[in-house]
Every structure is written in structure tokens, then in C-alpha cells.
All heavy atoms as a GROMACS GRO file, in nm:
protein
  571
    1MET      N    1   3.150   1.751   6.140
    1MET     CA    2   3.121   1.857   6.046
    1MET      C    3   3.069   1.977   6.124
    1MET      O    4   2.971   1.968   6.195
    1MET     CB    5   3.016   1.808   5.945
    1MET     CG    6   2.981   1.910   5.842
    1MET     SD    7   2.842   1.852   5.743
    1MET     CE    8   2.916   1.852   5.584
    2SER      N    9   3.135   2.089   6.111
    2SER     CA   10   3.096   2.204   6.190
    2SER      C   11   3.029   2.313   6.107
    2SER      O   12   2.986   2.412   6.162
    2SER     CB   13   3.221   2.262   6.258
    2SER     OG   14   3.311   2.306   6.160
    3LYS      N   15   3.021   2.296   5.976
    3LYS     CA   16   2.970   2.402   5.891
    3LYS      C   17   2.894   2.343   5.773
    3LYS      O   18   2.933   2.241   5.719
    3LYS     CB   19   3.089   2.485   5.844
    3LYS     CG   20   3.056   2.600   5.754
    3LYS     CD   21   3.183   2.679   5.729
    3LYS     CE   22   3.199   2.703   5.582
    3LYS     NZ   23   3.313   2.784   5.548
    4PHE      N   24   2.788   2.409   5.732
    4PHE     CA   25   2.710   2.368   5.616
    4PHE      C   26   2.776   2.423   5.491
    4PHE      O   27   2.799   2.542   5.480
    4PHE     CB   28   2.566   2.420   5.629
    4PHE     CG   29   2.479   2.384   5.513
    4PHE    CD1   30   2.419   2.260   5.506
    4PHE    CD2   31   2.458   2.473   5.410
    4PHE    CE1   32   2.339   2.227   5.399
    4PHE    CE2   33   2.378   2.441   5.303
    4PHE     CZ   34   2.319   2.317   5.298
    5GLU      N   35   2.811   2.337   5.398
    5GLU     CA   36   2.875   2.379   5.274
    5GLU      C   37   2.771   2.399   5.165
    5GLU      O   38   2.696   2.308   5.133
    5GLU     CB   39   2.977   2.274   5.228
    5GLU     CG   40   3.092   2.255   5.323
    5GLU     CD   41   3.183   2.375   5.332
    5GLU    OE1   42   3.195   2.450   5.233
    5GLU    OE2   43   3.241   2.395   5.439
    6SER      N   44   2.767   2.519   5.106
    6SER     CA   45   2.668   2.547   5.003
    6SER      C   46   2.724   2.530   4.863
    6SER      O   47   2.651   2.536   4.765
    6SER     CB   48   2.613   2.689   5.019
    6SER     OG   49   2.718   2.783   5.004
    7LYS      N   50   2.857   2.510   4.850
    7LYS     CA   51   2.916   2.485   4.719
    7LYS      C   52   3.045   2.407   4.734
    7LYS      O   53   3.106   2.404   4.840
    7LYS     CB   54   2.941   2.615   4.644
    7LYS     CG   55   3.037   2.710   4.711
    7LYS     CD   56   3.048   2.837   4.629
    7LYS     CE   57   3.134   2.939   4.702
    7LYS     NZ   58   3.148   3.060   4.623
    8GLY      N   59   3.082   2.340   4.626
    8GLY     CA   60   3.204   2.262   4.630
    8GLY      C   61   3.222   2.181   4.503
    8GLY      O   62   3.149   2.198   4.405
    9THR      N   63   3.320   2.092   4.506
    9THR     CA   64   3.353   2.008   4.392
    9THR      C   65   3.378   1.867   4.442
    9THR      O   66   3.447   1.847   4.542
    9THR     CB   67   3.479   2.061   4.321
    9THR    OG1   68   3.459   2.198   4.287
    9THR    CG2   69   3.507   1.983   4.194
   10LEU      N   70   3.321   1.769   4.371
   10LEU     CA   71   3.339   1.629   4.406
   10LEU      C   72   3.414   1.558   4.293
   10LEU      O   73   3.375   1.570   4.177
   10LEU     CB   74   3.202   1.562   4.424
   10LEU     CG   75   3.111   1.621   4.531
   10LEU    CD1   76   2.972   1.560   4.519
   10LEU    CD2   77   3.169   1.594   4.668
   11LYS      N   78   3.519   1.485   4.326
   11LYS     CA   79   3.592   1.407   4.226
   11LYS      C   80   3.527   1.269   4.220
   11LYS      O   81   3.525   1.196   4.320
   11LYS     CB   82   3.739   1.394   4.265
   11LYS     CG   83   3.820   1.317   4.164
   11LYS     CD   84   3.967   1.310   4.206
   11LYS     CE   85   4.047   1.228   4.108
   11LYS     NZ   86   4.186   1.215   4.151
   12ILE      N   87   3.473   1.234   4.102
   12ILE     CA   88   3.402   1.107   4.085
   12ILE      C   89   3.447   1.045   3.953
   12ILE      O   90   3.425   1.103   3.847
   12ILE     CB   91   3.248   1.128   4.085
   12ILE    CG1   92   3.206   1.201   4.214
   12ILE    CG2   93   3.177   0.996   4.070
   12ILE    CD1   94   3.063   1.244   4.216
   13GLY      N   95   3.506   0.928   3.958
   13GLY     CA   96   3.562   0.864   3.839
   13GLY      C   97   3.459   0.799   3.748
   13GLY      O   98   3.470   0.805   3.626
   14SER      N   99   3.357   0.738   3.803
   14SER     CA  100   3.259   0.664   3.725
   14SER      C  101   3.154   0.758   3.665
   14SER      O  102   3.093   0.839   3.734
   14SER     CB  103   3.190   0.562   3.815
   14SER     OG  104   3.073   0.512   3.754
   15ALA      N  105   3.130   0.745   3.534
   15ALA     CA  106   3.030   0.828   3.466
   15ALA      C  107   2.891   0.807   3.525
   15ALA      O  108   2.815   0.903   3.544
   15ALA     CB  109   3.029   0.798   3.317
   16GLU      N  110   2.857   0.683   3.557
   16GLU     CA  111   2.726   0.654   3.614
   16GLU      C  112   2.710   0.718   3.751
   16GLU      O  113   2.605   0.772   3.784
   16GLU     CB  114   2.703   0.502   3.625
   16GLU     CG  115   2.694   0.431   3.492
   16GLU     CD  116   2.831   0.401   3.431
   16GLU    OE1  117   2.934   0.405   3.503
   16GLU    OE2  118   2.835   0.375   3.310
   17ASP      N  119   2.815   0.715   3.831
   17ASP     CA  120   2.811   0.777   3.963
   17ASP      C  121   2.800   0.929   3.953
   17ASP      O  122   2.726   0.992   4.030
   17ASP     CB  123   2.935   0.739   4.045
   17ASP     CG  124   2.935   0.593   4.087
   17ASP    OD1  125   2.829   0.527   4.073
   17ASP    OD2  126   3.041   0.546   4.132
   18ARG      N  127   2.874   0.990   3.858
   18ARG     CA  128   2.865   1.135   3.838
   18ARG      C  129   2.723   1.175   3.801
   18ARG      O  130   2.669   1.273   3.853
   18ARG     CB  131   2.961   1.182   3.728
   18ARG     CG  132   3.105   1.188   3.771
   18ARG     CD  133   3.191   1.261   3.670
   18ARG     NE  134   3.185   1.206   3.536
   18ARG     CZ  135   3.257   1.105   3.492
   18ARG    NH1  136   3.342   1.045   3.573
   18ARG    NH2  137   3.246   1.063   3.368
   19GLU      N  138   2.660   1.100   3.713
   19GLU     CA  139   2.523   1.131   3.671
   19GLU      C  140   2.426   1.116   3.788
   19GLU      O  141   2.337   1.200   3.807
   19GLU     CB  142   2.481   1.040   3.556
   19GLU     CG  143   2.552   1.071   3.426
   19GLU     CD  144   2.518   0.972   3.316
   19GLU    OE1  145   2.417   0.901   3.327
   19GLU    OE2  146   2.595   0.968   3.218
   20ALA      N  147   2.443   1.013   3.868
   20ALA     CA  148   2.354   0.991   3.983
   20ALA      C  149   2.369   1.104   4.085
   20ALA      O  150   2.269   1.158   4.134
   20ALA     CB  151   2.384   0.856   4.048
   21ILE      N  152   2.492   1.140   4.118
   21ILE     CA  153   2.515   1.248   4.215
   21ILE      C  154   2.463   1.380   4.162
   21ILE      O  155   2.398   1.457   4.234
   21ILE     CB  156   2.665   1.258   4.250
   21ILE    CG1  157   2.712   1.132   4.323
   21ILE    CG2  158   2.695   1.384   4.331
   21ILE    CD1  159   2.644   1.106   4.455
   22ALA      N  160   2.489   1.410   4.034
   22ALA     CA  161   2.440   1.535   3.975
   22ALA      C  162   2.288   1.541   3.978
   22ALA      O  163   2.229   1.646   4.008
   22ALA     CB  164   2.491   1.549   3.832
   23THR      N  165   2.221   1.430   3.951
   23THR     CA  166   2.075   1.425   3.955
   23THR      C  167   2.023   1.451   4.096
   23THR      O  168   1.929   1.528   4.116
   23THR     CB  169   2.025   1.288   3.904
   23THR    OG1  170   2.069   1.270   3.770
   23THR    CG2  171   1.874   1.279   3.910
   24ILE      N  172   2.084   1.387   4.194
   24ILE     CA  173   2.042   1.405   4.334
   24ILE      C  174   2.060   1.551   4.376
   24ILE      O  175   1.970   1.612   4.435
   24ILE     CB  176   2.120   1.311   4.427
   24ILE    CG1  177   2.079   1.167   4.402
   24ILE    CG2  178   2.101   1.350   4.574
   24ILE    CD1  179   2.171   1.065   4.466
   25LEU      N  180   2.175   1.608   4.345
   25LEU     CA  181   2.200   1.748   4.382
   25LEU      C  182   2.101   1.841   4.312
   25LEU      O  183   2.045   1.931   4.375
   25LEU     CB  184   2.343   1.787   4.348
   25LEU     CG  185   2.452   1.726   4.437
   25LEU    CD1  186   2.589   1.746   4.376
   25LEU    CD2  187   2.445   1.785   4.576
   26PHE      N  188   2.079   1.820   4.182
   26PHE     CA  189   1.986   1.905   4.106
   26PHE      C  190   1.845   1.900   4.163
   26PHE      O  191   1.779   2.002   4.180
   26PHE     CB  192   1.986   1.862   3.959
   26PHE     CG  193   1.892   1.941   3.875
   26PHE    CD1  194   1.924   2.069   3.834
   26PHE    CD2  195   1.770   1.888   3.838
   26PHE    CE1  196   1.836   2.144   3.756
   26PHE    CE2  197   1.680   1.961   3.760
   26PHE     CZ  198   1.714   2.089   3.719
   27ARG      N  199   1.799   1.781   4.195
   27ARG     CA  200   1.664   1.764   4.250
   27ARG      C  201   1.648   1.827   4.388
   27ARG      O  202   1.537   1.851   4.433
   27ARG     CB  203   1.626   1.617   4.256
   27ARG     CG  204   1.601   1.559   4.119
   27ARG     CD  205   1.564   1.414   4.127
   27ARG     NE  206   1.539   1.359   3.994
   27ARG     CZ  207   1.522   1.232   3.969
   27ARG    NH1  208   1.523   1.144   4.068
   27ARG    NH2  209   1.501   1.191   3.846
   28ASN      N  210   1.760   1.852   4.454
   28ASN     CA  211   1.757   1.913   4.586
   28ASN      C  212   1.795   2.061   4.584
   28ASN      O  213   1.834   2.118   4.686
   28ASN     CB  214   1.848   1.834   4.682
   28ASN     CG  215   1.781   1.707   4.725
   28ASN    OD1  216   1.697   1.708   4.813
   28ASN    ND2  217   1.815   1.596   4.660
   29GLY      N  218   1.785   2.123   4.467
   29GLY     CA  219   1.801   2.267   4.458
   29GLY      C  220   1.939   2.320   4.430
   29GLY      O  221   1.966   2.437   4.451
   30TYR      N  222   2.029   2.234   4.382
   30TYR     CA  223   2.164   2.278   4.351
   30TYR      C  224   2.181   2.299   4.201
   30TYR      O  225   2.118   2.231   4.121
   30TYR     CB  226   2.267   2.174   4.397
   30TYR     CG  227   2.285   2.167   4.546
   30TYR    CD1  228   2.197   2.094   4.624
   30TYR    CD2  229   2.390   2.233   4.608
   30TYR    CE1  230   2.213   2.087   4.762
   30TYR    CE2  231   2.407   2.226   4.745
   30TYR     CZ  232   2.318   2.153   4.821
   30TYR     OH  233   2.335   2.146   4.957
   31THR      N  234   2.270   2.391   4.166
   31THR     CA  235   2.315   2.404   4.028
   31THR      C  236   2.438   2.314   4.016
   31THR      O  237   2.527   2.319   4.102
   31THR     CB  238   2.355   2.549   3.997
   31THR    OG1  239   2.240   2.631   4.017
   31THR    CG2  240   2.404   2.564   3.855
   32VAL      N  241   2.443   2.230   3.913
   32VAL     CA  242   2.556   2.138   3.897
   32VAL      C  243   2.621   2.157   3.760
   32VAL      O  244   2.554   2.191   3.662
   32VAL     CB  245   2.513   1.990   3.915
   32VAL    CG1  246   2.468   1.964   4.056
   32VAL    CG2  247   2.404   1.952   3.819
   33HIS      N  248   2.752   2.136   3.756
   33HIS     CA  249   2.828   2.146   3.632
   33HIS      C  250   2.927   2.030   3.625
   33HIS      O  251   2.999   2.006   3.722
   33HIS     CB  252   2.908   2.276   3.627
   33HIS     CG  253   2.826   2.399   3.635
   33HIS    ND1  254   2.757   2.450   3.528
   33HIS    CD2  255   2.798   2.481   3.738
   33HIS    CE1  256   2.693   2.558   3.565
   33HIS    NE2  257   2.716   2.579   3.693
   34PRO      N  258   2.933   1.962   3.512
   34PRO     CA  259   3.038   1.861   3.496
   34PRO      C  260   3.171   1.930   3.465
   34PRO      O  261   3.173   2.032   3.394
   34PRO     CB  262   2.990   1.778   3.377
   34PRO     CG  263   2.907   1.873   3.298
   34PRO     CD  264   2.844   1.967   3.398
   35VAL      N  265   3.278   1.878   3.519
   35VAL     CA  266   3.411   1.935   3.495
   35VAL      C  267   3.504   1.823   3.455
   35VAL      O  268   3.510   1.719   3.522
   35VAL     CB  269   3.466   2.006   3.621
   35VAL    CG1  270   3.605   2.060   3.597
   35VAL    CG2  271   3.372   2.118   3.665
   36ARG      N  272   3.576   1.843   3.346
   36ARG     CA  273   3.677   1.747   3.300
   36ARG      C  274   3.811   1.819   3.302
   36ARG      O  275   3.826   1.928   3.246
   36ARG     CB  276   3.643   1.700   3.159
   36ARG     CG  277   3.738   1.596   3.106
   36ARG     CD  278   3.694   1.547   2.972
   36ARG     NE  279   3.725   1.646   2.870
   36ARG     CZ  280   3.725   1.624   2.741
   36ARG    NH1  281   3.692   1.506   2.695
   36ARG    NH2  282   3.753   1.719   2.656
   37TYR      N  283   3.910   1.759   3.365
   37TYR     CA  284   4.040   1.822   3.384
   37TYR      C  285   4.151   1.721   3.352
   37TYR      O  286   4.146   1.607   3.397
   37TYR     CB  287   4.054   1.870   3.528
   37TYR     CG  288   4.192   1.917   3.566
   37TYR    CD1  289   4.242   2.036   3.518
   37TYR    CD2  290   4.271   1.840   3.650
   37TYR    CE1  291   4.369   2.079   3.553
   37TYR    CE2  292   4.398   1.882   3.686
   37TYR     CZ  293   4.447   2.002   3.637
   37TYR     OH  294   4.573   2.043   3.672
   38ARG      N  295   4.249   1.766   3.274
   38ARG     CA  296   4.365   1.680   3.246
   38ARG      C  297   4.489   1.749   3.302
   38ARG      O  298   4.529   1.855   3.252
   38ARG     CB  299   4.380   1.656   3.097
   38ARG     CG  300   4.493   1.559   3.067
   38ARG     CD  301   4.497   1.510   2.926
   38ARG     NE  302   4.512   1.620   2.833
   38ARG     CZ  303   4.501   1.607   2.702
   38ARG    NH1  304   4.473   1.490   2.649
   38ARG    NH2  305   4.516   1.710   2.624
   39PRO      N  306   4.547   1.689   3.405
   39PRO     CA  307   4.669   1.748   3.462
   39PRO      C  308   4.780   1.756   3.357
   39PRO      O  309   4.788   1.671   3.267
   39PRO     CB  310   4.708   1.651   3.573
   39PRO     CG  311   4.582   1.578   3.607
   39PRO     CD  312   4.505   1.571   3.478
   40GLU      N  313   4.863   1.857   3.369
   40GLU     CA  314   4.972   1.876   3.273
   40GLU      C  315   5.062   1.753   3.267
   40GLU      O  316   5.102   1.698   3.370
   40GLU     CB  317   5.055   1.998   3.316
   40GLU     CG  318   5.154   2.042   3.212
   40GLU     CD  319   5.224   2.170   3.250
   40GLU    OE1  320   5.158   2.259   3.306
   40GLU    OE2  321   5.344   2.179   3.223
   41GLY      N  322   5.087   1.706   3.148
   41GLY     CA  323   5.172   1.590   3.128
   41GLY      C  324   5.100   1.456   3.138
   41GLY      O  325   5.160   1.352   3.116
   42SER      N  326   4.973   1.458   3.170
   42SER     CA  327   4.896   1.334   3.183
   42SER      C  328   4.819   1.305   3.055
   42SER      O  329   4.782   1.396   2.982
   42SER     CB  330   4.798   1.347   3.300
   42SER     OG  331   4.719   1.232   3.310
   43LYS      N  332   4.796   1.177   3.029
   43LYS     CA  333   4.717   1.137   2.912
   43LYS      C  334   4.572   1.110   2.948
   43LYS      O  335   4.489   1.090   2.861
   43LYS     CB  336   4.777   1.012   2.848
   43LYS     CG  337   4.914   1.037   2.788
   43LYS     CD  338   4.967   0.912   2.721
   43LYS     CE  339   5.103   0.939   2.659
   43LYS     NZ  340   5.154   0.823   2.588
   44THR      N  341   4.541   1.109   3.077
   44THR     CA  342   4.405   1.077   3.120
   44THR      C  343   4.340   1.199   3.187
   44THR      O  344   4.408   1.287   3.239
   44THR     CB  345   4.405   0.960   3.219
   44THR    OG1  346   4.482   0.995   3.333
   44THR    CG2  347   4.462   0.834   3.155
   45TYR      N  348   4.209   1.199   3.184
   45TYR     CA  349   4.131   1.306   3.245
   45TYR      C  350   4.085   1.267   3.385
   45TYR      O  351   4.070   1.149   3.416
   45TYR     CB  352   4.006   1.336   3.161
   45TYR     CG  353   4.035   1.411   3.034
   45TYR    CD1  354   4.051   1.344   2.914
   45TYR    CD2  355   4.043   1.550   3.034
   45TYR    CE1  356   4.076   1.413   2.797
   45TYR    CE2  357   4.068   1.620   2.918
   45TYR     CZ  358   4.085   1.551   2.800
   45TYR     OH  359   4.110   1.620   2.684
   46GLN      N  360   4.062   1.369   3.466
   46GLN     CA  361   3.997   1.352   3.596
   46GLN      C  362   3.861   1.419   3.582
   46GLN      O  363   3.848   1.524   3.520
   46GLN     CB  364   4.078   1.418   3.706
   46GLN     CG  365   4.212   1.354   3.729
   46GLN     CD  366   4.292   1.425   3.838
   46GLN    OE1  367   4.250   1.525   3.894
   46GLN    NE2  368   4.409   1.371   3.867
   47TYR      N  369   3.759   1.359   3.642
   47TYR     CA  370   3.623   1.409   3.628
   47TYR      C  371   3.567   1.452   3.763
   47TYR      O  372   3.587   1.385   3.864
   47TYR     CB  373   3.533   1.301   3.567
   47TYR     CG  374   3.575   1.265   3.426
   47TYR    CD1  375   3.666   1.164   3.402
   47TYR    CD2  376   3.525   1.336   3.318
   47TYR    CE1  377   3.705   1.132   3.273
   47TYR    CE2  378   3.562   1.305   3.189
   47TYR     CZ  379   3.652   1.202   3.166
   47TYR     OH  380   3.691   1.172   3.039
   48PHE      N  381   3.496   1.565   3.761
   48PHE     CA  382   3.441   1.624   3.882
   48PHE      C  383   3.296   1.666   3.859
   48PHE      O  384   3.254   1.685   3.745
   48PHE     CB  385   3.520   1.749   3.921
   48PHE     CG  386   3.665   1.724   3.948
   48PHE    CD1  387   3.758   1.723   3.844
   48PHE    CD2  388   3.711   1.702   4.077
   48PHE    CE1  389   3.892   1.701   3.868
   48PHE    CE2  390   3.844   1.680   4.102
   48PHE     CZ  391   3.936   1.679   3.998
   49VAL      N  392   3.223   1.683   3.968
   49VAL     CA  393   3.092   1.746   3.966
   49VAL      C  394   3.103   1.869   4.056
   49VAL      O  395   3.132   1.858   4.174
   49VAL     CB  396   2.980   1.653   4.018
   49VAL    CG1  397   2.848   1.729   4.030
   49VAL    CG2  398   2.965   1.532   3.927
   50LYS      N  399   3.084   1.987   3.996
   50LYS     CA  400   3.088   2.112   4.070
   50LYS      C  401   2.944   2.147   4.106
   50LYS      O  402   2.855   2.138   4.022
   50LYS     CB  403   3.149   2.221   3.982
   50LYS     CG  404   3.172   2.351   4.051
   50LYS     CD  405   3.243   2.447   3.957
   50LYS     CE  406   3.267   2.580   4.024
   50LYS     NZ  407   3.334   2.673   3.933
   51TYR      N  408   2.920   2.186   4.231
   51TYR     CA  409   2.783   2.215   4.275
   51TYR      C  410   2.778   2.344   4.356
   51TYR      O  411   2.875   2.384   4.419
   51TYR     CB  412   2.727   2.099   4.358
   51TYR     CG  413   2.800   2.077   4.488
   51TYR    CD1  414   2.757   2.138   4.605
   51TYR    CD2  415   2.912   1.994   4.495
   51TYR    CE1  416   2.823   2.118   4.725
   51TYR    CE2  417   2.978   1.974   4.614
   51TYR     CZ  418   2.934   2.036   4.728
   51TYR     OH  419   3.000   2.016   4.846
   52GLU      N  420   2.661   2.409   4.350
   52GLU     CA  421   2.636   2.529   4.430
   52GLU      C  422   2.487   2.538   4.458
   52GLU      O  423   2.406   2.518   4.368
   52GLU     CB  424   2.682   2.654   4.356
   52GLU     CG  425   2.663   2.780   4.436
   52GLU     CD  426   2.726   2.902   4.372
   52GLU    OE1  427   2.788   2.889   4.266
   52GLU    OE2  428   2.712   3.010   4.429
   53MET      N  429   2.452   2.567   4.582
   53MET     CA  430   2.311   2.579   4.618
   53MET      C  431   2.254   2.704   4.552
   53MET      O  432   2.314   2.810   4.555
   53MET     CB  433   2.292   2.587   4.768
   53MET     CG  434   2.146   2.601   4.808
   53MET     SD  435   2.122   2.591   4.984
   53MET     CE  436   2.091   2.416   4.995
   54ASN      N  437   2.139   2.690   4.488
   54ASN     CA  438   2.073   2.803   4.424
   54ASN      C  439   2.042   2.910   4.527
   54ASN      O  440   1.996   2.880   4.636
   54ASN     CB  441   1.944   2.760   4.355
   54ASN     CG  442   1.971   2.672   4.235
   54ASN    OD1  443   2.075   2.681   4.173
   54ASN    ND2  444   1.877   2.587   4.203
   55GLY      N  445   2.066   3.036   4.490
   55GLY     CA  446   2.033   3.147   4.576
   55GLY      C  447   2.147   3.197   4.661
   55GLY      O  448   2.137   3.303   4.720
   56THR      N  449   2.261   3.126   4.669
   56THR     CA  450   2.370   3.170   4.755
   56THR      C  451   2.437   3.296   4.703
   56THR      O  452   2.489   3.373   4.781
   56THR     CB  453   2.476   3.060   4.773
   56THR    OG1  454   2.524   3.021   4.646
   56THR    CG2  455   2.420   2.942   4.848
   57ASP      N  456   2.434   3.320   4.573
   57ASP     CA  457   2.496   3.440   4.518
   57ASP      C  458   2.403   3.560   4.524
   57ASP      O  459   2.440   3.671   4.490
   57ASP     CB  460   2.542   3.416   4.375
   57ASP     CG  461   2.429   3.379   4.282
   57ASP    OD1  462   2.324   3.333   4.331
   57ASP    OD2  463   2.445   3.395   4.160
   58LYS      N  464   2.281   3.542   4.570
   58LYS     CA  465   2.184   3.650   4.576
   58LYS      C  466   2.159   3.694   4.720
   58LYS      O  467   2.056   3.753   4.751
   58LYS     CB  468   2.052   3.605   4.511
   58LYS     CG  469   2.069   3.570   4.366
   58LYS     CD  470   1.939   3.519   4.308
   58LYS     CE  471   1.956   3.485   4.162
   58LYS     NZ  472   2.008   3.355   4.137
   59GLY      N  473   2.251   3.664   4.810
   59GLY     CA  474   2.237   3.706   4.948
   59GLY      C  475   2.151   3.614   5.031
   59GLY      O  476   2.112   3.649   5.142
   60TYR      N  477   2.121   3.496   4.985
   60TYR     CA  478   2.041   3.400   5.061
   60TYR      C  479   2.122   3.352   5.180
   60TYR      O  480   2.234   3.306   5.166
   60TYR     CB  481   2.003   3.282   4.971
   60TYR     CG  482   1.912   3.182   5.038
   60TYR    CD1  483   1.778   3.212   5.059
   60TYR    CD2  484   1.959   3.059   5.078
   60TYR    CE1  485   1.694   3.121   5.120
   60TYR    CE2  486   1.876   2.967   5.139
   60TYR     CZ  487   1.744   2.998   5.159
   60TYR     OH  488   1.661   2.908   5.220
   61ASP      N  489   2.068   3.366   5.299
   61ASP     CA  490   2.138   3.328   5.422
   61ASP      C  491   2.121   3.180   5.448
   61ASP      O  492   2.011   3.132   5.469
   61ASP     CB  493   2.083   3.408   5.539
   61ASP     CG  494   2.154   3.373   5.670
   61ASP    OD1  495   2.269   3.329   5.664
   61ASP    OD2  496   2.091   3.390   5.775
   62ILE      N  497   2.233   3.108   5.446
   62ILE     CA  498   2.228   2.965   5.475
   62ILE      C  499   2.290   2.944   5.613
   62ILE      O  500   2.402   2.903   5.627
   62ILE     CB  501   2.304   2.884   5.368
   62ILE    CG1  502   2.247   2.911   5.232
   62ILE    CG2  503   2.298   2.736   5.399
   62ILE    CD1  504   2.317   2.839   5.122
   63SER      N  505   2.212   2.976   5.712
   63SER     CA  506   2.259   2.955   5.848
   63SER      C  507   2.234   2.810   5.886
   63SER      O  508   2.158   2.740   5.821
   63SER     CB  509   2.186   3.049   5.944
   63SER     OG  510   2.048   3.018   5.947
   64GLY      N  511   2.295   2.766   5.993
   64GLY     CA  512   2.276   2.629   6.038
   64GLY      C  513   2.131   2.598   6.066
   64GLY      O  514   2.082   2.490   6.036
   65LYS      N  515   2.058   2.693   6.122
   65LYS     CA  516   1.918   2.671   6.155
   65LYS      C  517   1.835   2.653   6.029
   65LYS      O  518   1.751   2.564   6.020
   65LYS     CB  519   1.866   2.788   6.238
   65LYS     CG  520   1.728   2.767   6.292
   65LYS     CD  521   1.690   2.882   6.385
   65LYS     CE  522   1.554   2.858   6.446
   65LYS     NZ  523   1.513   2.964   6.535
   66GLU      N  524   1.856   2.740   5.927
   66GLU     CA  525   1.780   2.729   5.802
   66GLU      C  526   1.812   2.601   5.728
   66GLU      O  527   1.727   2.542   5.666
   66GLU     CB  528   1.814   2.847   5.710
   66GLU     CG  529   1.721   2.962   5.726
   66GLU     CD  530   1.745   3.068   5.623
   66GLU    OE1  531   1.785   3.034   5.510
   66GLU    OE2  532   1.726   3.184   5.655
   67ALA      N  533   1.936   2.559   5.734
   67ALA     CA  534   1.978   2.441   5.659
   67ALA      C  535   1.938   2.312   5.728
   67ALA      O  536   1.956   2.205   5.674
   67ALA     CB  537   2.130   2.444   5.640
   68GLY      N  538   1.886   2.323   5.847
   68GLY     CA  539   1.846   2.203   5.919
   68GLY      C  540   1.961   2.139   5.993
   68GLY      O  541   1.952   2.026   6.038
   69TYR      N  542   2.070   2.211   6.007
   69TYR     CA  543   2.187   2.158   6.075
   69TYR      C  544   2.175   2.186   6.224
   69TYR      O  545   2.157   2.299   6.266
   69TYR     CB  546   2.314   2.221   6.019
   69TYR     CG  547   2.440   2.178   6.089
   69TYR    CD1  548   2.494   2.053   6.064
   69TYR    CD2  549   2.501   2.260   6.180
   69TYR    CE1  550   2.608   2.011   6.129
   69TYR    CE2  551   2.616   2.220   6.246
   69TYR     CZ  552   2.669   2.095   6.219
   69TYR     OH  553   2.781   2.054   6.283
   70ALA      N  554   2.182   2.084   6.303
   70ALA     CA  555   2.177   2.100   6.448
   70ALA      C  556   2.310   2.058   6.507
   70ALA      O  557   2.355   1.947   6.484
   70ALA     CB  558   2.065   2.015   6.506
   71GLU      N  559   2.373   2.150   6.576
   71GLU     CA  560   2.501   2.118   6.636
   71GLU      C  561   2.480   2.034   6.761
   71GLU      O  562   2.389   2.060   6.839
   71GLU     CB  563   2.575   2.247   6.671
   71GLU     CG  564   2.722   2.224   6.688
   71GLU     CD  565   2.801   2.352   6.666
   71GLU    OE1  566   2.768   2.424   6.572
   71GLU    OE2  567   2.891   2.375   6.743
   72GLY      N  568   2.564   1.935   6.778
   72GLY     CA  569   2.543   1.853   6.896
   72GLY      C  570   2.636   1.747   6.906
   72GLY      O  571   2.715   1.687   6.930
   0.00000   0.00000   0.00000
């Protein structure tokens, strides 16, 4: 891993796992959103957790040093 990711989307099928991951992210300062998506022609939904670190849209600098990421 060469870069700290401050936002993204995780595909998680299990409702219990989605809730656990969303709770962990929220408690660590992330904004989380559940996403339900049904591909065209499909009868089933795919479930995701969308996350973004609070403050990234306000010019907050998330450098490797601030994030605790040490290259090595």
C-alpha cells in the first residue's frame, strides 16, 4: 500500500458485517453511508458501505505523516 485512502466503497454481502464495518469506521471519524444497488437486468441487490474521512472536503491535509503511515 503506497497511499492513505480517505474515502472509498466496500462491497459487503452480509448485513451483520456491513453494520460492524460501518460502526468501526464511524467510531474512527468517518462518515458512512449504506448503498444498495441492483445491476440492470438482475433480480438481486448488491450492498456496499461508502465511507469518507471527516474533514477531507474542508481542506484537511491527510499526509502520510499525519495519518500515521510510515513508508518502509
